[in-house]
C-alpha positions, 0 to 999 in steps of 0.5 A: 499499500505504501508503494502505491500511495507514493506513486499516487502522490508523485502522479497527483503533484505532476497533475497539480504542477501542470497548468494545462490540467487546471485549463482543460480539466477545470477551466475549459468545461467551465467556459463551455458551460457559460458559452452554451448557456449564452447560446441557449439564451439566444434560442427563440422559446418556440424553437422548443430546443432544451439541449443547452438548458442548464438542467440538460447541459450540466450532465453533458458537460460533466461527461465532456470534461472527463474526456480531458481527464482521459487525455491527461492520464494518457499523456502522463503514462506516454511521458513516463514510458518515453522518458524511461521513468518506468523502466527505472521503477520497474527494477523496484519491488513495485508490482503492476498493481501498484503502477495502475493504482497509482495512475488511476487513484489521483485521476479519480480525485481529479475527475471527482473535483472536476464534476463537483466544480462544474455542478456548483457552476451549474447551480449558480447558473440555474439560480441566475436563469431561473431554471430549476436544478436539484442539488440532490440530483446533482449528488446522485449524478456524481455516483451515476458518473462513477463508471464513466470516470473509470471508463475514461481513466481506463481509456487513457491508461490504455492509449498511454501504455500502447502509443507513444507521447506524440501519437497518443494525444491524436487518438485521444482527440478522436475519442473526445470528438466521438464522446462529445458529438456521438454522446449527445452533449451537443444534439438531442440524439432521441430526435435523431433517426437511422444509422447515426442513432444506432451508432450512438446507442452502441457506444457508451458515451451517450448512455453516460450522458443520459445517466448524468441527465437523468439523475440530475433531473431525479428521473430514474425511469429507464436509468439502470440500463444507461448505467449498466451499459456504461458499467459494462464498457468500463470493465471491459476497457479496464481489464483490457488496460490492465492486461495491456500495461502488464504485458508491456511491463513484462516486455520491457523487463525482458 
């Protein structure tokens, strides 16, 4: 446990020292929250478009922000591998489980902080705009987002293990685009028909967004399937990330 704690502490300090973590993981979601709220104010009421209203927007932005946590996990792992930092640690008594937990624990804390900050800002916007937003619903939404948090962190670990420091960010950018557009953050998936909606429903992102929005609204009818699908993806990706990391570690040890 002491080895995991020490490695987690090192990674947490790396996140805190990096100004980009504040810009992308905390600042950018808040900027998008404000910008999309302003967009919502400019939409005529007769358009009956509520996707950018704060009660719908809060959950979507919370999921969108997690994609940047994935990016930071990916960059941290890839940077450690390219700089031979991990190779030096491989000679210590640390096991693969210590490394994996050491990467996941601090980013789990960062993810929770990011969501709390996003929801706190959402409550302020709710009070200003006059749109009702339940604090209890937001609290439950944090719990509903736990599978999504694990999924995105594991994706970052997987990409950082498989790809170099230069290649990994590009792949993460693709996932960020998929999560935001195919996750229904910026448009109403239920209003779309055909192949696109089938693709959205086959991926976990839209289910994570729906789970967040439903719990924010204290709407639990049909919630479990969305949480179940996101959890299944999180489990599969986490197991795959752990297997790949352990295999890479054994290969590096030669």
